[in-house]
C-alpha positions as CSV (number, residue, x, y, z in Angstrom):
1,X,-13.6,1.6,-3.0
2,X,-13.1,4.1,-5.1
3,X,-10.8,4.2,-8.7
4,X,-7.9,5.5,-7.5
5,X,-7.7,3.2,-4.8
6,X,-8.5,0.2,-7.2
7,X,-5.8,1.8,-9.7
8,X,-3.1,1.8,-6.8
9,X,-3.9,-1.5,-5.6
10,X,-4.2,-2.9,-9.4
11,X,-0.8,-1.1,-9.7
12,X,0.7,-2.9,-6.9
13,X,-0.1,-6.5,-7.6
14,X,0.8,-6.0,-11.5
15,X,4.2,-5.0,-9.9
16,X,4.4,-7.5,-7.4
17,X,3.7,-10.4,-10.1
18,X,6.3,-8.8,-13.1
19,X,9.0,-8.6,-9.9
20,X,8.1,-11.9,-9.4
21,X,8.2,-13.3,-12.9
22,X,11.2,-10.8,-14.1
23,X,12.7,-10.4,-11.2
24,X,13.1,-6.2,-11.7
25,X,10.5,-4.2,-13.7
26,X,13.3,-2.8,-15.6
27,X,12.7,-2.0,-19.6
28,X,14.3,-4.5,-21.7
29,X,17.6,-2.9,-23.3
30,X,17.0,-1.3,-26.4
31,X,13.3,-2.0,-26.0
32,X,11.6,1.6,-27.8
33,X,10.1,3.9,-25.3
34,X,6.7,4.1,-24.7
35,X,4.5,6.9,-26.0
36,X,2.2,9.3,-24.7
37,X,-0.3,12.3,-25.2
38,X,-0.7,15.7,-22.9
39,X,-2.8,18.2,-24.0
40,X,-3.0,21.6,-23.0
41,X,-4.0,25.3,-23.9
42,X,-2.0,28.3,-24.5
43,X,-1.9,29.0,-20.7
44,X,1.6,30.2,-18.9
45,X,0.7,28.0,-15.7
46,X,1.2,24.9,-18.2
47,X,4.4,26.2,-20.3
48,X,6.4,23.7,-18.4
49,X,4.9,20.8,-20.5
50,X,6.4,22.5,-23.6
51,X,10.1,22.9,-21.7
52,X,9.8,19.4,-20.7
53,X,9.3,18.4,-24.4
54,X,11.7,20.5,-26.2
55,X,14.6,20.1,-23.7
56,X,14.0,16.6,-23.7
57,X,13.7,15.6,-20.1
58,X,10.9,13.2,-20.9
59,X,13.2,11.2,-23.3
60,X,15.9,11.4,-20.5
61,X,13.6,9.3,-18.6
62,X,12.6,6.7,-21.0
63,X,9.6,8.4,-22.4
64,X,8.0,9.0,-25.8
65,X,5.6,12.1,-24.7
66,X,3.9,14.3,-27.1
67,X,1.9,17.8,-25.6
68,X,-0.6,18.2,-27.7
69,X,-2.3,22.2,-28.2
70,X,-5.6,22.8,-28.4
71,X,-7.5,26.2,-28.7
72,X,-10.4,25.3,-26.4
73,X,-10.4,23.7,-22.7
74,X,-14.0,22.6,-23.5
75,X,-12.3,20.5,-26.7
76,X,-9.9,18.9,-24.3
77,X,-12.7,17.3,-22.2
78,X,-14.0,15.8,-25.2
79,X,-10.5,14.6,-26.4
80,X,-9.8,12.6,-23.1
81,X,-13.4,11.4,-23.4
82,X,-12.7,10.1,-27.0
83,X,-9.3,8.4,-25.9
84,X,-7.4,10.1,-28.3
85,X,-5.3,11.7,-25.4
86,X,-3.6,9.8,-22.3
87,X,-3.0,12.8,-19.8
88,X,-4.3,16.6,-19.6
89,X,-3.9,19.4,-17.7
90,X,-7.2,21.2,-16.3
91,X,-8.2,22.9,-13.1
92,X,-8.6,21.0,-10.5
93,X,-12.4,22.4,-10.2
94,X,-13.4,21.4,-13.5
95,X,-12.2,17.6,-12.7
96,X,-14.9,18.0,-9.7
97,X,-17.7,18.6,-12.5
98,X,-16.2,15.7,-14.7
99,X,-16.6,13.8,-12.0
100,X,-20.2,15.0,-11.0
101,X,-20.9,14.0,-14.6
102,X,-20.4,10.4,-13.7
103,X,-17.0,10.0,-15.1
104,X,-13.7,8.2,-13.7
105,X,-11.2,11.1,-13.5
106,X,-8.4,10.9,-11.3
107,X,-6.4,13.7,-10.8
108,X,-2.7,13.0,-10.5
109,X,-1.1,16.0,-9.2
110,X,-1.7,19.8,-8.4
111,X,1.5,21.6,-10.7
112,X,0.5,25.0,-9.9
113,X,-2.0,27.8,-9.8
114,X,-3.7,30.3,-11.3
115,X,-2.3,33.9,-9.6
116,X,-4.1,36.7,-11.2
117,X,-4.1,35.3,-14.8
118,X,-7.4,34.9,-14.2
119,X,-10.4,37.9,-14.6
120,X,-13.7,39.2,-13.9
121,X,-14.3,41.6,-16.4
122,X,-17.4,44.1,-16.7
123,X,-18.2,46.5,-19.0
124,X,-17.8,50.1,-18.3
125,X,-19.9,52.1,-15.6
126,X,-22.1,48.1,-15.2
127,X,-23.5,47.4,-11.7
128,X,-23.5,44.0,-11.0
129,X,-26.5,44.5,-8.8
130,X,-28.7,46.0,-11.8
131,X,-27.2,43.0,-13.4
132,X,-28.9,40.3,-11.6
133,X,-30.6,37.6,-13.5
134,X,-28.6,38.2,-16.9
135,X,-26.2,36.5,-18.6
136,X,-22.2,36.1,-17.3
137,X,-20.2,34.7,-19.4
138,X,-18.2,32.1,-18.5
139,X,-14.9,30.0,-20.4
140,X,-15.9,26.8,-18.3
141,X,-19.7,26.2,-16.6
142,X,-17.9,24.1,-14.2
143,X,-16.9,24.3,-10.4
144,X,-13.2,25.8,-11.2
145,X,-15.1,29.5,-12.8
146,X,-17.8,29.2,-10.5
147,X,-15.9,29.0,-7.3
148,X,-13.5,31.9,-8.0
149,X,-17.1,33.3,-9.1
150,X,-18.5,32.9,-5.5
151,X,-15.6,34.2,-4.0
152,X,-16.0,37.6,-5.7
153,X,-19.5,37.8,-5.7
154,X,-19.6,36.9,-1.8
155,X,-17.5,40.2,-1.0
156,X,-20.4,42.0,-2.6
157,X,-23.3,40.0,-1.0
158,X,-24.3,38.5,-3.8
159,X,-23.8,34.4,-5.2
160,X,-23.6,32.8,-8.6
161,X,-26.8,32.0,-8.3
162,X,-27.9,35.3,-8.9
163,X,-26.8,35.3,-12.9
164,X,-27.2,32.9,-15.5
165,X,-24.0,31.3,-16.7
166,X,-22.8,31.3,-20.2
167,X,-20.4,28.5,-21.5
168,X,-18.3,30.5,-24.4
169,X,-14.9,29.8,-25.5
170,X,-12.2,32.1,-24.6
171,X,-11.8,33.6,-27.9
172,X,-15.6,34.2,-29.1
173,X,-15.9,35.5,-25.8
174,X,-13.6,38.0,-26.0
175,X,-15.6,39.5,-29.2
176,X,-19.1,39.1,-27.7
177,X,-17.2,41.4,-24.9
178,X,-16.0,43.6,-27.3
179,X,-18.9,44.3,-28.7
180,X,-21.5,44.3,-25.6
181,X,-23.2,41.4,-25.9
182,X,-22.0,39.9,-23.0
183,X,-21.4,42.5,-20.4
184,X,-19.9,40.2,-17.5
185,X,-17.0,37.3,-18.0
186,X,-14.7,35.2,-16.5
187,X,-11.4,34.9,-19.0
188,X,-8.2,34.1,-18.3
189,X,-5.1,35.7,-19.7
190,X,-4.4,36.5,-22.6
191,X,-7.6,36.7,-23.5
192,X,-8.7,38.5,-20.6
193,X,-6.1,41.0,-21.3
194,X,-7.5,41.3,-24.8
195,X,-11.0,41.6,-23.8
196,X,-10.2,44.9,-21.5
197,X,-8.2,46.3,-23.9
198,X,-10.8,45.9,-26.9
199,X,-13.8,46.1,-24.9
200,X,-12.5,49.0,-22.8
201,X,-13.1,46.3,-20.0
202,X,-12.7,47.1,-16.0
203,X,-11.4,44.3,-14.3
204,X,-13.2,43.7,-11.0
205,X,-11.0,41.1,-9.6
206,X,-8.3,38.2,-10.3
207,X,-7.5,35.1,-8.9
208,X,-4.4,36.6,-7.2
209,X,-7.6,38.1,-5.0
210,X,-8.1,34.8,-3.7
211,X,-4.9,33.5,-3.5
212,X,-5.2,29.5,-4.7
213,X,-8.9,29.5,-5.7
214,X,-7.7,28.0,-9.0
215,X,-5.2,25.3,-8.6
216,X,-4.2,23.5,-11.7
217,X,-3.6,19.5,-12.1
218,X,-2.3,16.7,-14.1
219,X,-5.2,14.0,-14.8
220,X,-6.5,11.2,-16.4
221,X,-9.2,8.8,-16.4
222,X,-9.4,5.9,-14.4
223,X,-9.7,3.6,-16.9
224,X,-7.0,4.8,-18.9
225,X,-4.5,4.8,-16.1
226,X,-5.4,1.3,-15.4
227,X,-3.3,0.5,-18.9
228,X,-0.1,2.7,-18.2
229,X,2.8,1.4,-15.9
230,X,2.6,3.2,-12.6
231,X,6.5,4.2,-13.2
232,X,5.6,5.9,-16.6
233,X,2.9,8.3,-14.9
234,X,6.2,9.0,-12.0
235,X,8.5,10.0,-14.9
236,X,5.5,12.3,-16.7
237,X,5.4,14.3,-13.3
238,X,9.0,13.7,-12.7
239,X,9.6,15.7,-16.4
240,X,7.7,18.1,-15.5
241,X,9.4,18.8,-12.2
242,X,12.9,19.0,-14.1
243,X,11.3,21.8,-16.3
244,X,10.2,23.6,-13.5
245,X,13.9,23.6,-12.3
246,X,14.9,24.4,-15.7
247,X,12.9,27.4,-15.6
248,X,13.9,28.8,-12.9
249,X,17.2,29.2,-13.7
250,X,17.6,33.0,-14.9
251,X,20.2,32.1,-17.5
252,X,17.2,30.2,-19.1
253,X,15.3,33.2,-20.1
254,X,16.4,33.7,-23.5
255,X,15.6,29.7,-24.3
256,X,12.3,29.9,-22.5
257,X,11.3,33.2,-24.1
258,X,11.5,31.3,-27.5
259,X,9.5,28.8,-26.0
260,X,7.2,30.5,-25.1
261,X,6.6,32.5,-28.3
262,X,7.0,29.8,-30.4
263,X,4.8,26.8,-28.3
264,X,2.8,28.1,-25.5
265,X,2.0,30.8,-27.5
266,X,2.1,29.7,-30.8
267,X,-1.1,30.9,-32.0
268,X,-0.8,34.7,-30.9
269,X,1.5,37.3,-32.1
270,X,4.9,37.2,-30.5
271,X,4.9,38.6,-27.0
272,X,8.0,40.9,-25.9
273,X,9.4,40.3,-22.6
274,X,8.0,42.6,-20.2
275,X,4.3,40.8,-21.8
276,X,5.9,37.4,-21.1
277,X,6.8,38.5,-17.8
278,X,3.4,39.7,-17.1
279,X,1.5,36.4,-18.5
280,X,3.9,34.6,-16.3
281,X,3.1,36.8,-13.0
282,X,-0.7,35.7,-13.8
283,X,0.3,32.2,-12.7
284,X,2.3,30.3,-9.3
285,X,4.0,27.6,-10.7
286,X,4.9,25.5,-8.0
287,X,8.4,23.8,-6.9
288,X,8.9,20.8,-5.6
289,X,8.7,22.2,-2.0
290,X,5.3,23.6,-3.0
291,X,4.5,20.0,-4.7
292,X,4.9,18.7,-2.2
293,X,3.0,20.9,0.8
294,X,-0.3,21.2,-2.1
295,X,0.1,17.4,-3.1
296,X,0.3,15.6,0.5
297,X,-2.6,13.8,2.1
298,X,-4.4,16.7,4.2
299,X,-2.5,19.6,2.3
300,X,-3.8,22.3,0.2
301,X,-5.5,20.3,-2.5
302,X,-7.7,18.6,-0.2
303,X,-8.8,21.6,1.4
304,X,-9.6,23.1,-1.9
305,X,-11.8,19.8,-2.8
306,X,-13.4,20.4,0.6
307,X,-14.2,23.8,0.4
308,X,-15.2,23.5,-3.4
309,X,-18.1,20.9,-2.0
310,X,-19.0,23.1,0.4
311,X,-19.8,25.5,-1.9
312,X,-21.1,23.5,-4.4
313,X,-23.8,22.4,-1.9
314,X,-24.8,25.3,-0.4
315,X,-25.5,26.2,-4.3
316,X,-27.8,23.1,-4.7
317,X,-24.8,22.3,-7.4
318,X,-23.8,18.7,-5.5
319,X,-25.1,16.5,-8.3
320,X,-22.6,13.9,-6.7
321,X,-21.6,13.7,-3.6
322,X,-17.2,13.2,-3.1
323,X,-14.5,12.5,-1.0
324,X,-11.7,13.8,-1.8
325,X,-10.4,10.7,-2.8
326,X,-13.0,9.8,-5.3
327,X,-10.7,12.5,-7.6
328,X,-7.5,13.0,-6.2
329,X,-4.7,9.8,-5.9
330,X,-1.6,11.5,-4.5
331,X,0.9,8.2,-3.8
332,X,2.5,8.5,-7.5
333,X,3.3,12.2,-7.0
334,X,4.5,11.9,-3.5
335,X,6.3,8.9,-5.3
336,X,7.6,10.9,-7.3
337,X,8.8,13.7,-5.5
338,X,10.8,11.4,-2.6
339,X,12.5,9.7,-5.5
340,X,13.4,13.6,-6.8
341,X,14.9,14.6,-3.0
342,X,16.8,11.7,-2.8
343,X,18.1,12.2,-6.6
344,X,18.8,16.4,-6.8
345,X,21.8,17.9,-6.9
346,X,23.0,19.1,-3.3
347,X,23.3,23.1,-3.2
């Protein structure tokens, strides 16, 4: 029995007992909304979190959600393990790595994917074949980055195992690339763009070249999930969906631009419209129909997780075999999408 299945079973039992005792699982009038924390980094694909917070979308659903910004995706994993965070955003492939580490990870929903915002960059004149056996910098030494790198190297008849991958946070990796200490890196915007500018880097490939190669998810740990009412998880996802709808309204661009500069990219210099639109062009944030196709049983995320499993097995990196259901529980996101379809205003 997988951790995800156990959670669903306990959630159903919880609801049954609650309804039996009280008639309906509604919060008491005037009750304080439950508070949750979601971790993210400066990444355009996860900007709906800041929109949902700034526009009070979770508050309207009866939740108090704090968006916690980190400078490094590695630190997010540490914060989640320490219990300082309830939910987090990450690449689906990274969650495979967390699972192989023995942690009870649960992906709750694929929300978006990188669509050009991740890049493989080299110093001018460098031949990848001549660099075999040497270091390649990656911002996470997890299946997420490695699978993207694999897809590109495969086109050159090379493999990830031909290189020594070195994990380093994106800001430091940019500095190391600029001075020539790491001549090949896998990074993401805006740091990837900065590495190209400061180090005169050449972009060999982006995530747009392999569509859907870096899907991204809302996730948590199974033991934490067991303490959260399922309706609250659903509302967290609904807040994201409402934020995506808000973003897609062209009339909201001035306010969205402000949120991007003030929240999502708060540690960077303010970006002008072309720069922001460029960063947004490097991601694909799913609308409700796309969310359905990516999250449904047998859908896009299922296919991705199986492809990553094949890559890891062939590379001798599959330390812990898995089924998709060991990592991904799509029950709540599908419930949220069904409810949104029922209540969404008609065009």
